[in-house]
C-alpha positions as CSV (number, residue, x, y, z in Angstrom):
1,M,38.3,52.2,37.7
2,R,41.7,50.8,37.3
3,K,43.7,49.6,40.3
4,P,46.6,51.9,41.1
5,R,50.1,50.5,40.6
6,D,52.2,49.7,43.7
7,Y,55.5,51.2,42.6
8,D,57.2,50.4,45.9
9,A,56.3,46.7,45.6
10,E,57.5,46.7,41.9
11,M,60.8,48.4,42.9
12,K,61.3,45.9,45.8
13,A,60.7,43.0,43.4
14,L,63.2,44.4,40.9
15,A,65.8,44.9,43.6
16,D,65.3,41.3,44.8
17,K,65.6,40.0,41.3
18,A,68.8,42.1,40.8
19,R,70.2,40.7,44.0
20,H,69.4,37.2,43.0
21,L,71.1,37.6,39.6
22,K,74.2,39.1,41.2
23,S,74.4,36.2,43.6
24,R,74.0,33.7,40.8
25,K,76.7,35.4,38.7
26,Q,79.1,35.3,41.7
27,S,78.4,31.6,42.3
28,Q,78.9,30.8,38.6
29,L,82.2,32.7,38.5
30,G,83.4,30.7,41.5
31,E,82.4,27.5,39.9
32,L,84.2,28.5,36.8
33,V,87.4,29.2,38.7
34,I,87.2,25.7,40.3
35,A,86.3,24.0,37.0
36,T,89.2,25.5,35.2
37,G,91.7,24.6,38.0
38,A,92.4,28.2,38.6
39,D,91.6,27.7,42.3
40,A,95.1,26.2,42.6
41,L,96.5,29.8,42.2
42,S,96.9,32.1,45.1
43,M,94.4,35.0,45.3
44,E,97.1,37.4,44.3
45,E,98.1,35.4,41.2
46,L,94.5,34.9,40.1
47,A,93.7,38.6,40.6
48,G,96.9,39.6,38.7
49,A,96.0,37.2,35.8
50,L,92.4,38.6,35.6
51,L,93.6,42.2,35.7
52,S,96.1,41.5,32.9
53,A,93.4,39.8,30.9
54,A,91.0,42.7,31.5
55,A,93.6,45.2,30.3
56,M,94.5,43.1,27.2
57,T,93.9,45.0,23.9
58,D,95.3,42.5,21.4
59,A,92.4,41.2,19.4
60,A,94.3,38.0,18.3
61,T,95.0,37.0,21.9
62,K,91.4,37.7,22.9
63,E,90.1,35.6,20.0
64,A,92.4,32.7,21.0
65,W,91.0,32.9,24.6
66,R,87.4,33.0,23.2
67,K,88.1,29.8,21.2
68,S,89.7,28.1,24.1
69,G,86.8,29.1,26.3
70,G,84.3,27.8,23.8
71,T,86.2,24.5,23.6
72,F,86.1,24.3,27.4
73,F,82.3,24.8,27.6
74,R,81.8,22.2,24.9
75,G,83.4,19.7,27.3
76,T,86.8,19.2,25.6
77,R,89.7,20.7,27.4
78,P,92.6,22.2,25.4
79,Q,96.1,20.9,26.2
80,P,98.1,23.2,28.5
81,G,100.3,25.5,26.5
82,S,98.4,24.9,23.2
83,I,96.4,28.1,23.5
84,A,97.5,30.8,21.1
85,G,98.8,33.7,23.1
86,N,100.6,31.5,25.6
87,K,103.7,31.3,23.3
88,P,105.6,34.3,22.0
89,G,104.8,35.0,18.4
90,S,101.7,32.9,18.3
91,A,98.5,34.3,16.8
92,A,94.9,33.2,16.4
93,T,93.4,32.8,13.0
94,G,89.8,32.3,13.6
95,D,86.6,31.6,11.8
96,G,84.5,32.9,14.7
97,G,82.5,29.6,14.9
98,A,83.0,28.8,18.6
99,Q,80.1,29.7,20.9
100,S,80.7,32.2,23.7
101,A,79.6,31.4,27.3
102,A,76.9,34.0,27.0
103,A,75.4,32.3,23.9
104,N,75.4,29.0,25.7
105,P,73.4,29.6,29.0
106,G,73.3,26.0,30.0
107,A,77.0,25.7,30.1
108,A,77.7,27.3,33.4
């Protein structure tokens, strides 16, 4: 006869794993803020910038941010002000070749 499954133990293990993953994600986001130098901003400035970025709908600006982020994770930092989207009238023309942070798990 088969051994009955312990659903409570499985649920507890899944909850523990989810808690660990959430904690790791928070830690990595904090490390990212520090690595980018954004820790020099006040909490209000950083929150405002992130809210603005989250509300952004312009695909060209998002593509420029993605390329800049890919460059950052490859270890070469872009020059301040060189990111398309920082200047009025600038647009990104991309080939989509840069890796995203999600595609490069060892980067963070």
